[in-house]
Structures are given as C-alpha cells and as structure tokens.
N, C-alpha and C positions, 0 to 999 in steps of 0.2 A: 230440327237442328239440335234439340235436346238429347236425341238419341246418340249423336256423335260426340258429344262433349265428354271429356275425361273426368272421372271422379277420383278423388284421392285426398290426400292431406295437403295442407298448404306448405309453402316453403318455410323452413325453420321449425317445423313441428317436431315432436319427439320421435325418436326411433322406436320402431316396433319390436326391436330385438331385446332380449332379456339378458341379465348378467349370469345366467345359469351356466355352469361349466367354464367360467372364465377365471383364470388365475392372475391376480394382480402382482406386479413386481414387488418383491419384499422391500420394505423401506423402514426408516426410523426418523423420529423427530429430533430436530436440533433447535435449542433455544438461544436467542440473541437478546441482549439487554443494552439499551442505549443510555447515554449519560442522563437523560431525562427520566429514566426508570421504566420506559416502555419495554414490555417483553413481547418478542415475536417468536412464534414457533413455526419452523419451516420443515416440511417433510422432504427427505432426500432418499434416493434409492440406495440400497446397500451396495457398497463398492464405488459410489460416486465420490468425487473429490469435494470435501466440505470446506467452504471458505471460512476464514477466521473472522471476517467482517461482513456485515449485511447492512444495507441502507434501511433505516427505520422509517416508519410512516411520517415522522416529524421532520425527516430530511437529514438527521444526524447519523453518524456512523455507529452502529451497534456492534458489540463484540460478543463472541460466544460466551455463553454462561458457563461458569465453572471451568474455564480454560485459562491457563497461564500463557498469555500471549505477550511477547516482548514487542515494544513499539519499534518499528523499523528505523525510526529516527535515532534511537539510542544505539543501534548497531553500527552506525557510521563512525569512522575515525574522527577524532577532534580535528578542527581546522588547523592547519600548520601555518605558523607565522613566518615572516622572512628570517627572524632570528633562529627559529627551529631549523629551517633549511640550511642556514649558514653553519649552525652547530653540527649538522650532519657531515659537512665537508671539512670543517676546521676545528681544531682543539683550542682551548682558551690560551695556552702559551703561543700557538701560532698566530692567533688573532692579536695578542698583545704585541708580538714582534712586527706584524704588518702595520698596526696602528703607529708604533714608534717610527717605523720607516716612512710612513706617509707624513707624519708630523715633521720629521727631519726634511723631507722633500719640500714641504710647504715653507719651512723656515729658510731654506737655501734658495728659494725662488724658482723652483722647478715648474711651478704652475703660474700661468699668466694671470695678471690681475684683471678681474672682471668688474668693471665699474658701470 
C-alpha cells in the first residue's frame, strides 16, 4: 500500500514558484493620521482612487496626512428657519401690511372666539 500513496507537500504549504521575472504593479504609499496620533501607511496602486479617510486601528477616522480636506458637514447649507423661508416670499413692507390687516380682522371680530 505504501507504493500507491501519493507523496507531496501538505495543504497550505508554500509555493515552489519563485519571484523571478515577475513585475509587480507600481504603487505608492499614502499616510493617514487619526486624532489619537496613530499613523497608518497604506500602499495603493498608481492610478487607484485614494480615499481621504481611512479607519484607524483604534476605530477612529484617520485623515490623509498633509492633505487639506474640508469636512463635508461644513459644505452643507445652514438650516433655514421658517422666518428665512417667509423672507424669501415676502418683503418687510408686505409683512407689515399683512400684520396690520390681520390685527384689524381680529379687532372687527372676523375670527370666532376659541374658548
């Protein structure tokens, strides 16, 4: 039975091929720094899209080193209030006229009493 058994390397063994005549893809290293001061270096292939943020080993978001990145939260418009929206539709003189008209309607009893 020993004559029929196969001999060879085990599963998961190293490849017997060498790296001779193999050209690796060109790449460059990008550094990221998190708020805790951890520095992470990640290799990217040339031409690859490089993200502005990378998750650090501590779980916080690291930003690219030496890159001026604006926070996307700052790019948003400020929140509009009801007064801002009203001012887009009406001018101050128009609002003053409407207010006087409503006060007059209330004084003349156009509105039912809510008790």
